[in-house]
TORKOL-4160 file (C-alpha; in steps of 0.2 Angstrom, whole numbers, padded with zeros to 4 digits, m for minus):
387
<pt num="1" X="0283" Y="0317" Z="0326"/>
<pt num="2" X="0267" Y="0318" Z="0317"/>
<pt num="3" X="0264" Y="0336" Z="0324"/>
<pt num="4" X="0280" Y="0341" Z="0317"/>
<pt num="5" X="0276" Y="0333" Z="0300"/>
<pt num="6" X="0260" Y="0344" Z="0299"/>
<pt num="7" X="0270" Y="0359" Z="0304"/>
<pt num="8" X="0282" Y="0356" Z="0290"/>
<pt num="9" X="0269" Y="0353" Z="0277"/>
<pt num="10" X="0261" Y="0370" Z="0282"/>
<pt num="11" X="0278" Y="0380" Z="0280"/>
<pt num="12" X="0280" Y="0371" Z="0263"/>
<pt num="13" X="0263" Y="0377" Z="0258"/>
<pt num="14" X="0268" Y="0395" Z="0263"/>
<pt num="15" X="0284" Y="0395" Z="0253"/>
<pt num="16" X="0276" Y="0387" Z="0238"/>
<pt num="17" X="0264" Y="0402" Z="0235"/>
<pt num="18" X="0271" Y="0416" Z="0225"/>
<pt num="19" X="0261" Y="0429" Z="0232"/>
<pt num="20" X="0267" Y="0424" Z="0249"/>
<pt num="21" X="0285" Y="0427" Z="0245"/>
<pt num="22" X="0281" Y="0445" Z="0241"/>
<pt num="23" X="0271" Y="0449" Z="0257"/>
<pt num="24" X="0281" Y="0439" Z="0269"/>
<pt num="25" X="0299" Y="0442" Z="0263"/>
<pt num="26" X="0300" Y="0457" Z="0252"/>
<pt num="27" X="0285" Y="0469" Z="0257"/>
<pt num="28" X="0290" Y="0472" Z="0275"/>
<pt num="29" X="0308" Y="0476" Z="0271"/>
<pt num="30" X="0303" Y="0488" Z="0258"/>
<pt num="31" X="0292" Y="0497" Z="0271"/>
<pt num="32" X="0306" Y="0497" Z="0283"/>
<pt num="33" X="0317" Y="0505" Z="0270"/>
<pt num="34" X="0303" Y="0517" Z="0266"/>
<pt num="35" X="0299" Y="0523" Z="0284"/>
<pt num="36" X="0318" Y="0525" Z="0288"/>
<pt num="37" X="0321" Y="0535" Z="0273"/>
<pt num="38" X="0307" Y="0547" Z="0276"/>
<pt num="39" X="0305" Y="0548" Z="0294"/>
<pt num="40" X="0321" Y="0540" Z="0302"/>
<pt num="41" X="0333" Y="0549" Z="0314"/>
<pt num="42" X="0352" Y="0553" Z="0311"/>
<pt num="43" X="0347" Y="0560" Z="0294"/>
<pt num="44" X="0355" Y="0576" Z="0287"/>
<pt num="45" X="0344" Y="0585" Z="0274"/>
<pt num="46" X="0353" Y="0590" Z="0258"/>
<pt num="47" X="0356" Y="0608" Z="0253"/>
<pt num="48" X="0360" Y="0611" Z="0235"/>
<pt num="49" X="0370" Y="0626" Z="0230"/>
<pt num="50" X="0374" Y="0634" Z="0213"/>
<pt num="51" X="0389" Y="0646" Z="0214"/>
<pt num="52" X="0388" Y="0658" Z="0200"/>
<pt num="53" X="0400" Y="0670" Z="0208"/>
<pt num="54" X="0418" Y="0664" Z="0213"/>
<pt num="55" X="0422" Y="0680" Z="0223"/>
<pt num="56" X="0426" Y="0681" Z="0242"/>
<pt num="57" X="0408" Y="0684" Z="0249"/>
<pt num="58" X="0400" Y="0669" Z="0239"/>
<pt num="59" X="0414" Y="0658" Z="0244"/>
<pt num="60" X="0412" Y="0663" Z="0262"/>
<pt num="61" X="0393" Y="0659" Z="0261"/>
<pt num="62" X="0397" Y="0642" Z="0254"/>
<pt num="63" X="0410" Y="0638" Z="0267"/>
<pt num="64" X="0398" Y="0644" Z="0281"/>
<pt num="65" X="0384" Y="0633" Z="0275"/>
<pt num="66" X="0396" Y="0619" Z="0273"/>
<pt num="67" X="0401" Y="0621" Z="0291"/>
<pt num="68" X="0384" Y="0617" Z="0296"/>
<pt num="69" X="0383" Y="0599" Z="0304"/>
<pt num="70" X="0365" Y="0598" Z="0302"/>
<pt num="71" X="0364" Y="0599" Z="0283"/>
<pt num="72" X="0373" Y="0591" Z="0269"/>
<pt num="73" X="0380" Y="0603" Z="0256"/>
<pt num="74" X="0379" Y="0597" Z="0238"/>
<pt num="75" X="0387" Y="0608" Z="0224"/>
<pt num="76" X="0379" Y="0609" Z="0207"/>
<pt num="77" X="0386" Y="0616" Z="0191"/>
<pt num="78" X="0372" Y="0626" Z="0186"/>
<pt num="79" X="0355" Y="0634" Z="0191"/>
<pt num="80" X="0345" Y="0622" Z="0179"/>
<pt num="81" X="0353" Y="0607" Z="0186"/>
<pt num="82" X="0349" Y="0613" Z="0204"/>
<pt num="83" X="0331" Y="0616" Z="0199"/>
<pt num="84" X="0329" Y="0600" Z="0193"/>
<pt num="85" X="0337" Y="0591" Z="0208"/>
<pt num="86" X="0324" Y="0601" Z="0219"/>
<pt num="87" X="0309" Y="0597" Z="0208"/>
<pt num="88" X="0313" Y="0578" Z="0208"/>
<pt num="89" X="0317" Y="0577" Z="0227"/>
<pt num="90" X="0336" Y="0573" Z="0225"/>
<pt num="91" X="0340" Y="0588" Z="0236"/>
<pt num="92" X="0327" Y="0596" Z="0249"/>
<pt num="93" X="0332" Y="0615" Z="0245"/>
<pt num="94" X="0343" Y="0625" Z="0233"/>
<pt num="95" X="0352" Y="0640" Z="0236"/>
<pt num="96" X="0358" Y="0651" Z="0220"/>
<pt num="97" X="0372" Y="0664" Z="0222"/>
<pt num="98" X="0371" Y="0674" Z="0206"/>
<pt num="99" X="0386" Y="0679" Z="0195"/>
<pt num="100" X="0392" Y="0697" Z="0200"/>
<pt num="101" X="0387" Y="0695" Z="0218"/>
<pt num="102" X="0403" Y="0703" Z="0225"/>
<pt num="103" X="0402" Y="0718" Z="0213"/>
<pt num="104" X="0384" Y="0721" Z="0216"/>
<pt num="105" X="0387" Y="0722" Z="0236"/>
<pt num="106" X="0403" Y="0732" Z="0233"/>
<pt num="107" X="0392" Y="0744" Z="0222"/>
<pt num="108" X="0379" Y="0747" Z="0235"/>
<pt num="109" X="0366" Y="0737" Z="0226"/>
<pt num="110" X="0356" Y="0722" Z="0232"/>
<pt num="111" X="0362" Y="0704" Z="0228"/>
<pt num="112" X="0347" Y="0693" Z="0225"/>
<pt num="113" X="0351" Y="0676" Z="0232"/>
<pt num="114" X="0339" Y="0663" Z="0226"/>
<pt num="115" X="0331" Y="0650" Z="0237"/>
<pt num="116" X="0322" Y="0635" Z="0230"/>
<pt num="117" X="0311" Y="0622" Z="0239"/>
<pt num="118" X="0296" Y="0611" Z="0237"/>
<pt num="119" X="0280" Y="0616" Z="0245"/>
<pt num="120" X="0281" Y="0601" Z="0256"/>
<pt num="121" X="0296" Y="0594" Z="0266"/>
<pt num="122" X="0309" Y="0602" Z="0275"/>
<pt num="123" X="0310" Y="0618" Z="0265"/>
<pt num="124" X="0302" Y="0631" Z="0277"/>
<pt num="125" X="0313" Y="0625" Z="0291"/>
<pt num="126" X="0329" Y="0625" Z="0282"/>
<pt num="127" X="0326" Y="0642" Z="0275"/>
<pt num="128" X="0329" Y="0650" Z="0292"/>
<pt num="129" X="0346" Y="0641" Z="0294"/>
<pt num="130" X="0351" Y="0646" Z="0276"/>
<pt num="131" X="0346" Y="0664" Z="0280"/>
<pt num="132" X="0355" Y="0665" Z="0296"/>
<pt num="133" X="0372" Y="0658" Z="0288"/>
<pt num="134" X="0370" Y="0671" Z="0275"/>
<pt num="135" X="0367" Y="0685" Z="0287"/>
<pt num="136" X="0382" Y="0680" Z="0297"/>
<pt num="137" X="0393" Y="0682" Z="0281"/>
<pt num="138" X="0386" Y="0698" Z="0276"/>
<pt num="139" X="0386" Y="0706" Z="0293"/>
<pt num="140" X="0403" Y="0715" Z="0290"/>
<pt num="141" X="0396" Y="0722" Z="0273"/>
<pt num="142" X="0382" Y="0733" Z="0281"/>
<pt num="143" X="0396" Y="0740" Z="0294"/>
<pt num="144" X="0408" Y="0743" Z="0279"/>
<pt num="145" X="0395" Y="0752" Z="0268"/>
<pt num="146" X="0391" Y="0763" Z="0282"/>
<pt num="147" X="0409" Y="0767" Z="0287"/>
<pt num="148" X="0413" Y="0771" Z="0268"/>
<pt num="149" X="0398" Y="0783" Z="0267"/>
<pt num="150" X="0404" Y="0792" Z="0283"/>
<pt num="151" X="0422" Y="0792" Z="0281"/>
<pt num="152" X="0424" Y="0793" Z="0263"/>
<pt num="153" X="0436" Y="0778" Z="0262"/>
<pt num="154" X="0433" Y="0765" Z="0249"/>
<pt num="155" X="0421" Y="0751" Z="0251"/>
<pt num="156" X="0434" Y="0738" Z="0250"/>
<pt num="157" X="0445" Y="0746" Z="0263"/>
<pt num="158" X="0431" Y="0747" Z="0275"/>
<pt num="159" X="0426" Y="0729" Z="0272"/>
<pt num="160" X="0443" Y="0723" Z="0275"/>
<pt num="161" X="0443" Y="0732" Z="0292"/>
<pt num="162" X="0425" Y="0727" Z="0297"/>
<pt num="163" X="0429" Y="0709" Z="0293"/>
<pt num="164" X="0444" Y="0710" Z="0304"/>
<pt num="165" X="0435" Y="0718" Z="0318"/>
<pt num="166" X="0421" Y="0705" Z="0316"/>
<pt num="167" X="0433" Y="0691" Z="0317"/>
<pt num="168" X="0440" Y="0698" Z="0334"/>
<pt num="169" X="0424" Y="0700" Z="0342"/>
<pt num="170" X="0422" Y="0685" Z="0355"/>
<pt num="171" X="0406" Y="0675" Z="0351"/>
<pt num="172" X="0392" Y="0673" Z="0363"/>
<pt num="173" X="0391" Y="0656" Z="0371"/>
<pt num="174" X="0374" Y="0648" Z="0370"/>
<pt num="175" X="0371" Y="0632" Z="0381"/>
<pt num="176" X="0357" Y="0622" Z="0377"/>
<pt num="177" X="0351" Y="0609" Z="0389"/>
<pt num="178" X="0337" Y="0595" Z="0388"/>
<pt num="179" X="0325" Y="0594" Z="0402"/>
<pt num="180" X="0316" Y="0578" Z="0406"/>
<pt num="181" X="0317" Y="0562" Z="0396"/>
<pt num="182" X="0317" Y="0563" Z="0377"/>
<pt num="183" X="0304" Y="0552" Z="0369"/>
<pt num="184" X="0316" Y="0546" Z="0356"/>
<pt num="185" X="0334" Y="0546" Z="0361"/>
<pt num="186" X="0348" Y="0553" Z="0350"/>
<pt num="187" X="0356" Y="0536" Z="0349"/>
<pt num="188" X="0340" Y="0528" Z="0340"/>
<pt num="189" X="0345" Y="0522" Z="0323"/>
<pt num="190" X="0337" Y="0528" Z="0306"/>
<pt num="191" X="0328" Y="0511" Z="0304"/>
<pt num="192" X="0326" Y="0505" Z="0322"/>
<pt num="193" X="0309" Y="0513" Z="0326"/>
<pt num="194" X="0302" Y="0507" Z="0309"/>
<pt num="195" X="0309" Y="0490" Z="0310"/>
<pt num="196" X="0301" Y="0485" Z="0326"/>
<pt num="197" X="0284" Y="0492" Z="0322"/>
<pt num="198" X="0284" Y="0482" Z="0305"/>
<pt num="199" X="0290" Y="0467" Z="0313"/>
<pt num="200" X="0275" Y="0467" Z="0325"/>
<pt num="201" X="0263" Y="0472" Z="0311"/>
<pt num="202" X="0268" Y="0458" Z="0298"/>
<pt num="203" X="0271" Y="0444" Z="0311"/>
<pt num="204" X="0253" Y="0446" Z="0317"/>
<pt num="205" X="0246" Y="0449" Z="0300"/>
<pt num="206" X="0255" Y="0433" Z="0292"/>
<pt num="207" X="0249" Y="0423" Z="0307"/>
<pt num="208" X="0230" Y="0428" Z="0303"/>
<pt num="209" X="0233" Y="0426" Z="0284"/>
<pt num="210" X="0238" Y="0407" Z="0289"/>
<pt num="211" X="0220" Y="0404" Z="0294"/>
<pt num="212" X="0216" Y="0402" Z="0276"/>
<pt num="213" X="0226" Y="0386" Z="0274"/>
<pt num="214" X="0218" Y="0379" Z="0289"/>
<pt num="215" X="0201" Y="0382" Z="0282"/>
<pt num="216" X="0206" Y="0374" Z="0266"/>
<pt num="217" X="0212" Y="0359" Z="0275"/>
<pt num="218" X="0196" Y="0357" Z="0283"/>
<pt num="219" X="0186" Y="0361" Z="0267"/>
<pt num="220" X="0196" Y="0347" Z="0257"/>
<pt num="221" X="0193" Y="0335" Z="0271"/>
<pt num="222" X="0212" Y="0332" Z="0275"/>
<pt num="223" X="0209" Y="0334" Z="0294"/>
<pt num="224" X="0195" Y="0321" Z="0294"/>
<pt num="225" X="0206" Y="0309" Z="0283"/>
<pt num="226" X="0220" Y="0311" Z="0295"/>
<pt num="227" X="0208" Y="0308" Z="0310"/>
<pt num="228" X="0204" Y="0291" Z="0301"/>
<pt num="229" X="0221" Y="0286" Z="0303"/>
<pt num="230" X="0230" Y="0281" Z="0319"/>
<pt num="231" X="0232" Y="0300" Z="0322"/>
<pt num="232" X="0225" Y="0307" Z="0338"/>
<pt num="233" X="0215" Y="0323" Z="0337"/>
<pt num="234" X="0228" Y="0331" Z="0349"/>
<pt num="235" X="0242" Y="0328" Z="0336"/>
<pt num="236" X="0232" Y="0337" Z="0323"/>
<pt num="237" X="0228" Y="0352" Z="0334"/>
<pt num="238" X="0246" Y="0353" Z="0339"/>
<pt num="239" X="0253" Y="0351" Z="0321"/>
<pt num="240" X="0241" Y="0365" Z="0315"/>
<pt num="241" X="0246" Y="0376" Z="0329"/>
<pt num="242" X="0265" Y="0373" Z="0326"/>
<pt num="243" X="0262" Y="0377" Z="0308"/>
<pt num="244" X="0255" Y="0394" Z="0311"/>
<pt num="245" X="0268" Y="0397" Z="0324"/>
<pt num="246" X="0282" Y="0392" Z="0314"/>
<pt num="247" X="0276" Y="0403" Z="0299"/>
<pt num="248" X="0275" Y="0419" Z="0311"/>
<pt num="249" X="0292" Y="0415" Z="0319"/>
<pt num="250" X="0300" Y="0412" Z="0302"/>
<pt num="251" X="0295" Y="0429" Z="0296"/>
<pt num="252" X="0300" Y="0437" Z="0312"/>
<pt num="253" X="0317" Y="0429" Z="0312"/>
<pt num="254" X="0319" Y="0434" Z="0294"/>
<pt num="255" X="0315" Y="0452" Z="0297"/>
<pt num="256" X="0326" Y="0453" Z="0312"/>
<pt num="257" X="0342" Y="0446" Z="0303"/>
<pt num="258" X="0340" Y="0455" Z="0287"/>
<pt num="259" X="0337" Y="0472" Z="0295"/>
<pt num="260" X="0352" Y="0469" Z="0306"/>
<pt num="261" X="0363" Y="0465" Z="0292"/>
<pt num="262" X="0357" Y="0477" Z="0279"/>
<pt num="263" X="0351" Y="0492" Z="0289"/>
<pt num="264" X="0361" Y="0490" Z="0305"/>
<pt num="265" X="0345" Y="0489" Z="0315"/>
<pt num="266" X="0348" Y="0488" Z="0334"/>
<pt num="267" X="0337" Y="0475" Z="0342"/>
<pt num="268" X="0344" Y="0477" Z="0359"/>
<pt num="269" X="0347" Y="0462" Z="0370"/>
<pt num="270" X="0346" Y="0446" Z="0359"/>
<pt num="271" X="0338" Y="0435" Z="0371"/>
<pt num="272" X="0325" Y="0448" Z="0376"/>
<pt num="273" X="0321" Y="0451" Z="0357"/>
<pt num="274" X="0320" Y="0433" Z="0354"/>
<pt num="275" X="0308" Y="0431" Z="0369"/>
<pt num="276" X="0297" Y="0445" Z="0362"/>
<pt num="277" X="0296" Y="0438" Z="0345"/>
<pt num="278" X="0293" Y="0420" Z="0351"/>
<pt num="279" X="0278" Y="0427" Z="0363"/>
<pt num="280" X="0271" Y="0438" Z="0348"/>
<pt num="281" X="0272" Y="0423" Z="0336"/>
<pt num="282" X="0262" Y="0413" Z="0349"/>
<pt num="283" X="0249" Y="0426" Z="0350"/>
<pt num="284" X="0248" Y="0428" Z="0331"/>
<pt num="285" X="0247" Y="0409" Z="0329"/>
<pt num="286" X="0233" Y="0407" Z="0342"/>
<pt num="287" X="0224" Y="0421" Z="0334"/>
<pt num="288" X="0226" Y="0413" Z="0316"/>
<pt num="289" X="0221" Y="0396" Z="0323"/>
<pt num="290" X="0205" Y="0403" Z="0330"/>
<pt num="291" X="0200" Y="0411" Z="0314"/>
<pt num="292" X="0204" Y="0395" Z="0304"/>
<pt num="293" X="0193" Y="0384" Z="0316"/>
<pt num="294" X="0178" Y="0397" Z="0316"/>
<pt num="295" X="0177" Y="0403" Z="0298"/>
<pt num="296" X="0171" Y="0391" Z="0284"/>
<pt num="297" X="0177" Y="0402" Z="0269"/>
<pt num="298" X="0195" Y="0405" Z="0266"/>
<pt num="299" X="0191" Y="0421" Z="0257"/>
<pt num="300" X="0180" Y="0428" Z="0270"/>
<pt num="301" X="0193" Y="0424" Z="0283"/>
<pt num="302" X="0207" Y="0432" Z="0273"/>
<pt num="303" X="0197" Y="0449" Z="0271"/>
<pt num="304" X="0192" Y="0449" Z="0290"/>
<pt num="305" X="0210" Y="0444" Z="0295"/>
<pt num="306" X="0217" Y="0459" Z="0285"/>
<pt num="307" X="0205" Y="0471" Z="0293"/>
<pt num="308" X="0208" Y="0464" Z="0311"/>
<pt num="309" X="0227" Y="0464" Z="0309"/>
<pt num="310" X="0228" Y="0482" Z="0301"/>
<pt num="311" X="0216" Y="0489" Z="0314"/>
<pt num="312" X="0225" Y="0481" Z="0329"/>
<pt num="313" X="0241" Y="0487" Z="0322"/>
<pt num="314" X="0234" Y="0505" Z="0320"/>
<pt num="315" X="0227" Y="0505" Z="0338"/>
<pt num="316" X="0242" Y="0496" Z="0346"/>
<pt num="317" X="0255" Y="0508" Z="0340"/>
<pt num="318" X="0263" Y="0499" Z="0325"/>
<pt num="319" X="0259" Y="0513" Z="0313"/>
<pt num="320" X="0261" Y="0528" Z="0324"/>
<pt num="321" X="0273" Y="0527" Z="0339"/>
<pt num="322" X="0263" Y="0524" Z="0356"/>
<pt num="323" X="0273" Y="0539" Z="0363"/>
<pt num="324" X="0263" Y="0551" Z="0352"/>
<pt num="325" X="0247" Y="0544" Z="0358"/>
<pt num="326" X="0236" Y="0554" Z="0371"/>
<pt num="327" X="0236" Y="0545" Z="0389"/>
<pt num="328" X="0219" Y="0539" Z="0386"/>
<pt num="329" X="0223" Y="0531" Z="0369"/>
<pt num="330" X="0238" Y="0524" Z="0376"/>
<pt num="331" X="0228" Y="0514" Z="0389"/>
<pt num="332" X="0216" Y="0509" Z="0376"/>
<pt num="333" X="0230" Y="0504" Z="0365"/>
<pt num="334" X="0236" Y="0491" Z="0378"/>
<pt num="335" X="0220" Y="0480" Z="0375"/>
<pt num="336" X="0231" Y="0474" Z="0360"/>
<pt num="337" X="0245" Y="0463" Z="0360"/>
<pt num="338" X="0254" Y="0474" Z="0348"/>
<pt num="339" X="0256" Y="0488" Z="0361"/>
<pt num="340" X="0264" Y="0476" Z="0374"/>
<pt num="341" X="0276" Y="0469" Z="0361"/>
<pt num="342" X="0281" Y="0487" Z="0356"/>
<pt num="343" X="0283" Y="0492" Z="0374"/>
<pt num="344" X="0295" Y="0477" Z="0375"/>
<pt num="345" X="0306" Y="0482" Z="0360"/>
<pt num="346" X="0306" Y="0500" Z="0366"/>
<pt num="347" X="0313" Y="0494" Z="0383"/>
<pt num="348" X="0327" Y="0484" Z="0374"/>
<pt num="349" X="0331" Y="0496" Z="0361"/>
<pt num="350" X="0328" Y="0513" Z="0367"/>
<pt num="351" X="0332" Y="0510" Z="0386"/>
<pt num="352" X="0344" Y="0496" Z="0385"/>
<pt num="353" X="0334" Y="0484" Z="0395"/>
<pt num="354" X="0336" Y="0466" Z="0397"/>
<pt num="355" X="0325" Y="0450" Z="0398"/>
<pt num="356" X="0321" Y="0455" Z="0416"/>
<pt num="357" X="0315" Y="0472" Z="0411"/>
<pt num="358" X="0302" Y="0465" Z="0399"/>
<pt num="359" X="0295" Y="0451" Z="0410"/>
<pt num="360" X="0278" Y="0461" Z="0412"/>
<pt num="361" X="0276" Y="0462" Z="0393"/>
<pt num="362" X="0281" Y="0444" Z="0391"/>
<pt num="363" X="0268" Y="0439" Z="0403"/>
<pt num="364" X="0255" Y="0448" Z="0395"/>
<pt num="365" X="0259" Y="0440" Z="0378"/>
<pt num="366" X="0259" Y="0423" Z="0386"/>
<pt num="367" X="0242" Y="0426" Z="0393"/>
<pt num="368" X="0235" Y="0431" Z="0377"/>
<pt num="369" X="0243" Y="0416" Z="0368"/>
<pt num="370" X="0236" Y="0403" Z="0382"/>
<pt num="371" X="0218" Y="0410" Z="0380"/>
<pt num="372" X="0219" Y="0410" Z="0361"/>
<pt num="373" X="0227" Y="0393" Z="0359"/>
<pt num="374" X="0214" Y="0386" Z="0372"/>
<pt num="375" X="0199" Y="0393" Z="0362"/>
<pt num="376" X="0207" Y="0388" Z="0345"/>
<pt num="377" X="0210" Y="0370" Z="0351"/>
<pt num="378" X="0192" Y="0368" Z="0357"/>
<pt num="379" X="0184" Y="0376" Z="0342"/>
<pt num="380" X="0196" Y="0366" Z="0330"/>
<pt num="381" X="0191" Y="0349" Z="0339"/>
<pt num="382" X="0173" Y="0353" Z="0337"/>
<pt num="383" X="0175" Y="0358" Z="0318"/>
<pt num="384" X="0185" Y="0342" Z="0314"/>
<pt num="385" X="0174" Y="0329" Z="0324"/>
<pt num="386" X="0158" Y="0337" Z="0321"/>
<pt num="387" X="0147" Y="0326" Z="0309"/>
């Protein structure tokens, strides 16, 4: 029971520090939200439109853009409101259909359609889509203008005929096929990729940060006073290990449950996801224990721990998906436990695997944990019993 009491004390110390509440419970969820909003899939960019002309052509352009399933059309009452929306990022691009557009086209003049976008973002990509939709609507206009000049009929009559002919033409069927295996499947949720990467990053980071509490325990002589009681050294080592492990596991479970409820994140097979989390938490706890038993200054350990955690996260694919790494960098990345954990989550979430499919990843994480805990236990015994 004594190891459990020591572990519970460590968890209470975690929850009592105000800074930990932010970095353990708030900051990871905020990053999942930010990454999902900025880079997540299943996201239709918004196209704002200001319709100054209520004529047939302008209305047809609005209908054509509204039928595009890859964008979300948002109407604005005036040009200035649309400009403000693009400037502030509330909509990615803006389209302005000027007043008197139908009359200008009927008179043979050029109708200037405004296009607004920020220099960054999806503006250049969406410009082609908007231009194609407008060109499709205005296609009969050119034919009508040519017919009116050549035959002498009115433009309105020629436009009506050209529109009917254009509607009767059979469209060309274009078949699009995907060859090979997609890096990220279409079924991948908007927040799924960011959730797993942030889980791996913060579970390991929090476990390393927990080394500071172990160093303070040694500095204040708490470990030596426990050793002077009928408490064997093995109970102290086990209790401190359980404290680090419980801290990492608590944060991981919190991230999983909250992202599942709030963002609908798919973690795949529940047993497989929990097994990966347990393995990753054990690795992080072992690394935190080793640091806590090695360093004698908690500030030094905290700074080194952050550098190590962020460096390993970047190398292991927690900041940029491993699929985007070169083959050489992918091999190098797998010296970190992060890469193995992320491979396991990718198997569960993107390929629908189960516990059996991630046994290699679980085995590697278990090996990391055993080695780190063995080194940490030996070093902590020396640090506590050394005169």
